[in-house]
N, C-alpha and C positions, 0 to 999 in steps of 0.2 A: 477276785471278781471285778474290783475297780481296775485292775490292769486289762482285762478283756474288754471292758467298756472304752476304755482309752485307745486299744488298738482297733476296735471297731470304727470309732470316730476317724482315726487316721485312714483306715481303709475306704471309708466312705468319702473323705476329702480327696483321697488319691483317685477314686473313681471319677469323681467330678471333674478334676484336673484333667484327667486322660480325655474324658468326653468333650471338653472344652478344646483341647489341643486337636482332637479327632475333627471337630466341627471347623476350627480356623485352617487347618491343613488342608481339608477337604475343599473348602471355600477358596483357598488359594489355587488350588490345582484347577478349579471350575473357572476362576477369573483368569489364569494363565491361557487356558484355552480359548476363552471369550475374546482377550486381548489380540490374539493372533488372527481369529475369524474377523474381528472387526477391521485390522489392518488390511487382511487379504480381501474381504469385500470393499472396504474403502478404495483400494487400488481399482477395482473394477468400475466403481462409481466415479472415481477421479481421472479415469484413463483420457477422457476429452481434454481435461485440463492439462495432463502430462503432455499429450501430443502437441497441444498448442504452445505450451511453456517451453518445451524443449525440442520442438520440430522433429517429432519421432516419425520415422518411416513406417510403412506397414509391417514390415518385418521385425522392427524394434520395439513395438508396441506391446508384445508379451514378454519382452526381456525381464522387466521386474519382478513378474510373477514367476518365471522360470528361474530367477536367481535366488528367490525365495525357496523354492523346491530344491534346488541344489544345496542350499545351507541346511535345510532339513536333512538331506541325505548325508551330508558331511557330518552334522551333529550325530545322527544316528550310528554313524560309523565309529566316531570318536566318544561318545558320551559314557560308554560304559569303561573305558580305561580312565577318563576322567573322573568319573564318579568315584572309581576305586581310589584314586589320589585324595580327592577333596570331600568325600561323602556326598550321598544323594541329596540331601537339604541344601547344601552349599551350592551345588551345580544347579539345582532348580531355582533357587533363589538368584544366582547369576544369569541363568537364562532369562527369568522374568525382567531383571534389570537391563540386560542387553535388548530384549524386545522392546521396553518402554523408551530407551534412549534411541534406538535406531527408528523407532516409530516418530519420534520428534525430529530426528535428523532429516527423515524422508520428507518431512513437511517443509524443511528450509534448504531442501538441496539445490544448489546453484547450477547443478548440471544433470544431464541423463545419466552420466556415469556414477554420480554421487548418489543419484536416486537407485539406481542399481546395486550399487555397493550397500546401501542402507537396506534394501530388501534381502541382500545375500546374508547380512548380519542378523537381520530379523529372523530369517529362516533358520539360522544356526541356533539363535536363542531358543526358537520354538522348538527345535529337535531336542535340545537338552531339557527343556521343559516337560516335552511328551515322553521322552525316555525316562526321566526320573520320576514323573508324575504317576505312570503305571506302577512303577517299583514301590512307591511311597504308599500309594493307596492299597496296593497288596498287602504290604506290610502292616498298615493300620486297620484293615477290615478283615 
């Protein structure tokens, strides 16, 4: 009788731990998508500043956003093999870190090429996050 009560208490603790982990992982997935959306929308708002700071021609004004999309595509192609080697959570965390670092680098870019490379890397990070997030959420829910 006493052992059953002990087992029940452990089971309740385990359920609470799983619910907390589910909450934090789901929150991280949402925050990762919000970070990329902020960066992408910020690029549109800051386009005038980019044009002035880097003397961008009309044809070059869309390059940062295009570079981000190329990064996303590259990550979507490479994320599955990378996740197989590192695991989904590690690739997800690495993608989030890459997005955060490259967002900061985009803010201090000294040239248009630096800005475009930062957006390319940011897109790659988001592609990793997006690919892993879907799989992680599917595993948890």
